[in-house]
C-alpha positions in Angstrom: -0.1 0.2 0.1 0.8 3.5 -1.0 0.7 6.8 1.4 -2.4 7.6 -0.2 -4.2 3.8 -0.5 -6.4 5.0 2.4 -8.2 7.5 -0.1 -10.6 5.9 -2.8 -12.5 7.6 -5.6 -15.5 6.6 -6.8 -16.8 7.8 -10.1 -19.9 8.3 -12.0 -19.2 7.8 -16.0 -21.9 8.8 -18.5 -21.3 13.1 -18.4 -18.8 12.9 -15.4 -15.9 10.6 -16.4 -17.2 10.0 -20.3 -18.1 13.0 -22.2 -21.9 13.3 -23.4 -21.8 13.3 -26.8 -18.6 10.9 -27.2 -18.2 9.0 -24.8 -14.5 9.4 -24.7 -12.2 9.7 -21.3 -9.2 11.0 -23.3 -9.0 14.6 -21.5 -9.3 12.8 -18.1 -5.8 10.2 -18.9 -3.4 12.6 -17.0 -5.5 12.5 -13.5 -6.0 8.8 -13.4 -2.3 7.9 -14.4 -1.6 10.0 -11.1 -4.4 7.8 -9.5 -2.6 4.7 -10.8 0.8 5.9 -9.5 -0.5 6.6 -5.8 -2.1 3.5 -5.7 -5.9 5.0 -5.1 -8.4 2.3 -6.0 -10.8 4.2 -8.6 -14.5 2.8 -8.7 -17.0 2.9 -11.3 -20.3 3.5 -10.4 -23.3 4.0 -12.9 -26.7 3.3 -14.1 -25.0 0.5 -16.8 -25.0 -2.8 -16.3 -22.1 -5.2 -14.6 -21.6 -6.4 -18.5 -21.7 -3.0 -19.9 -18.9 -1.8 -17.2 -16.8 -4.9 -17.5 -16.4 -4.5 -21.3 -15.5 -0.7 -21.0 -12.9 -1.9 -18.5 -11.6 -5.0 -20.3 -9.0 -3.0 -22.7 -8.0 0.1 -20.3 -8.5 -1.5 -16.8 -9.4 2.0 -15.7 -11.4 0.4 -12.6 -10.6 -1.5 -9.7 -14.5 -2.0 -8.7 -17.8 -1.7 -10.1 -21.2 -0.7 -9.3 -23.6 -1.1 -11.4 -27.4 -0.3 -12.0 -27.3 2.8 -9.5 -25.8 0.6 -6.9 -28.1 -2.8 -7.0 -24.8 -4.5 -8.0 -21.3 -4.6 -6.9 -18.1 -6.5 -8.1 -14.8 -6.5 -6.3 -12.5 -9.0 -8.5 -14.4 -12.5 -8.8 -17.0 -11.1 -5.8 -20.5 -10.1 -7.0 -22.8 -9.1 -4.5 -26.8 -7.8 -5.5 -28.0 -5.2 -2.5 -30.8 -4.9 -5.3 -34.6 -6.7 -5.4 -34.1 -10.3 -6.5 -34.5 -10.4 -10.6 -37.6 -12.5 -10.0 -38.8 -9.9 -8.9 -38.2 -7.4 -11.1 -39.7 -9.7 -13.9 -42.8 -10.6 -11.7 -43.3 -6.7 -11.2 -43.1 -6.4 -15.0 -45.7 -8.7 -15.8 -47.9 -7.6 -13.8 -47.3 -4.4 -14.9 -47.8 -5.8 -18.5 -50.5 -7.7 -17.6 -52.9 -4.9 -16.0 -52.3 -2.4 -18.9 -53.8 -2.4 -22.1 -50.9 -1.1 -23.9 -47.7 -3.2 -25.2 -45.3 -3.4 -22.3 -41.8 -5.0 -22.8 -38.6 -4.0 -21.5 -34.8 -4.4 -21.5 -34.7 -7.8 -19.7 -37.7 -9.3 -21.8 -36.8 -8.0 -25.3 -34.0 -8.4 -28.2 -30.9 -6.7 -28.1 -32.2 -5.4 -31.7 -35.3 -3.8 -30.3 -32.8 -2.2 -27.5 -30.9 -1.0 -30.5 -33.6 0.6 -32.2 -34.7 2.5 -29.0 -31.2 3.4 -27.4 -29.2 4.0 -30.5 -26.4 1.4 -29.0 -24.9 -1.0 -31.4 -26.5 -4.5 -31.4 -23.4 -5.7 -29.2 -23.9 -2.9 -26.6 -27.7 -3.3 -26.7 -27.5 -7.1 -25.4 -24.8 -6.3 -22.7 -27.3 -3.3 -21.8 -29.9 -6.0 -21.4 -28.2 -8.2 -19.2 -29.8 -6.5 -16.1 -29.9 -8.1 -12.5 -32.0 -5.6 -10.4 -33.5 -3.2 -12.6 -35.1 -2.8 -15.8 -36.1 0.1 -18.0 -39.8 0.0 -19.6 -40.0 -0.2 -23.2 -43.7 1.3 -23.5 -46.0 4.5 -24.9 -47.7 5.1 -21.5 -50.6 7.8 -20.6 -50.0 9.3 -17.4 -52.7 6.9 -16.0 -50.6 3.9 -17.1 -47.9 5.5 -15.4 -50.1 5.8 -12.1 -51.1 2.1 -12.5 -47.6 0.9 -12.9 -46.0 2.6 -10.3 -48.8 1.4 -7.7 -47.9 -2.0 -9.2 -44.3 -1.6 -8.3 -44.9 -0.5 -4.9 -46.7 -3.8 -4.1 -43.5 -5.6 -5.1 -41.4 -3.1 -2.6 -39.9 -1.6 -5.6 -40.3 2.0 -7.4 -40.7 3.1 -11.0 -38.6 5.7 -11.4 -39.0 8.3 -14.8 -35.0 8.6 -16.3 -34.0 10.8 -19.1 -35.8 8.7 -21.6 -37.3 5.2 -20.1 -39.5 4.9 -16.9 -37.1 2.1 -14.8 -38.4 -0.8 -12.3 -35.7 -0.7 -9.7 -35.5 -1.0 -5.6 -34.6 1.3 -3.1 -30.7 1.0 -3.3 -28.6 4.1 -4.3 -25.2 5.0 -5.0 -24.5 6.2 -1.7 -25.5 2.8 0.4 -23.6 1.2 -2.3 -20.1 3.1 -1.9 -20.2 2.2 1.8 -20.4 -1.5 0.9 -17.7 -1.2 -1.5 -15.4 0.6 1.1 -15.8 -2.6 3.2 -15.2 -4.8 0.5 -11.9 -2.8 -0.3 -11.1 -3.0 3.5 -11.7 -7.0 3.4 -9.7 -7.7 0.6 -6.7 -5.5 1.6 -7.3 -3.1 -1.2 -7.6 -0.5 1.5 -6.4 -0.8 5.3 -8.4 -2.9 7.4 -7.6 -1.0 10.5 -6.0 2.7 11.4 -7.2 5.3 9.1 -10.9 5.8 8.1 -10.8 5.8 4.2 -11.3 9.2 2.6 -13.9 9.1 -0.2 -13.8 11.1 -3.2 -16.8 10.9 -5.5 -17.7 12.6 -8.7 -20.5 13.0 -10.3 -23.3 15.3 -12.5 -26.7 14.4 -12.1 -29.6 13.8 -9.0 -28.8 10.0 -9.6 -25.3 10.8 -7.8 -26.7 13.1 -5.2 -26.5 10.2 -2.2 -23.2 9.8 -3.3 -21.6 13.0 -2.9 -23.5 13.6 0.0 -21.8 10.7 1.5 -18.3 11.1 0.4 -15.9 13.3 2.5 -15.4 15.3 -0.9 -17.8 15.6 -2.9 -17.1 17.2 -6.9 -19.8 18.0 -9.2 -19.0 17.5 -12.7 -21.3 20.4 -14.7 -23.6 19.3 -17.4 -22.1 19.9 -20.8 -25.4 21.2 -22.3 -27.0 23.1 -19.5 -27.0 26.6 -19.3 -26.2 27.1 -15.6 -25.4 24.5 -13.0 -27.1 24.3 -9.6 -25.4 22.5 -7.0 -26.8 18.7 -6.4 -26.1 18.7 -2.7 -26.4 22.0 -0.3 -22.7 21.2 1.2 -19.8 23.9 1.7 -17.7 21.5 1.0 -18.8 20.6 -2.5 -16.5 21.4 -5.4 -17.7 22.3 -8.8 -15.4 21.3 -11.4 -14.3 24.0 -13.5 -15.6 22.3 -17.4 -18.0 19.7 -18.2 -16.9 16.1 -18.8 -13.8 14.3 -18.8 -11.9 17.8 -18.5 -13.3 19.0 -15.5 -12.9 15.6 -13.9 -9.3 16.1 -15.0 -9.0 19.3 -13.6 -10.7 18.7 -10.4 -9.0 15.2 -9.6 -5.4 17.3 -10.1 -6.0 19.9 -8.1 -7.5 17.5 -5.5 -4.1 15.2 -6.0 -2.0 18.5 -5.7 -3.5 19.1 -2.0 -3.5 15.2 -1.0 0.2 15.4 -1.9 0.8 18.0 0.0 1.7 17.6 3.5 0.4 21.0 4.9 -2.6 20.6 3.1 -3.6 17.0 3.4 -5.0 16.9 6.7 -7.1 19.9 6.0 -8.8 18.0 2.4 -9.2 14.6 4.7 -10.6 15.9 7.6 -12.3 19.7 6.6 
């Protein structure tokens, strides 16, 4: 372990580490290289599936751990946990919604990669990976407000939520990124990636949307990445320690992390950064 191995960095992907339009992280390479040299674990935490995250990680090995489906599934090495709802519960709720409505209802888990690709613009291979969901399921439908109300009530009877995202209504559980971050810290300590005794780990989190608020609120250092096409940036959490990156996407990610690492590697400032 290195001097800074008691820190861990948790990052959202789309719009945060990955550019909103190009999905490139190239502008963040300098900061990522510093993170690796310092021995700080970097954890991806995303709405993407583990299959999507694993594919992203397969070539460049950016991440030391993966958290998918907004905290519903966690993977460190060959160890996978599912704090989110059981897959069977997701399927049963979707089928109940389908039976209760007069409109066609399908979903990422219950349709073909070709249909997912048509709905999302993903390549067939990427669409197939997006469909390999464990504990959440975006619905493919054209609902009225009444349909959504009925579906949401049915989801609740299964202990689930129906959450409206940018494009889809998604069946999911009550897990969130903040709780998943806490569990990953435990796994990192159990696997000796972080010290299991002594210093309390310093958590650094980066995100760009409301979906990241619980993670940012739970972190010791919270960095909000401005959204690329937004005219203004509104703070996601009310915390005077919140850092707003100077630019959107990976360029802002790179600038904010490099600035933070400058402080972490400066003995005079390290205590202030870690403990406020």
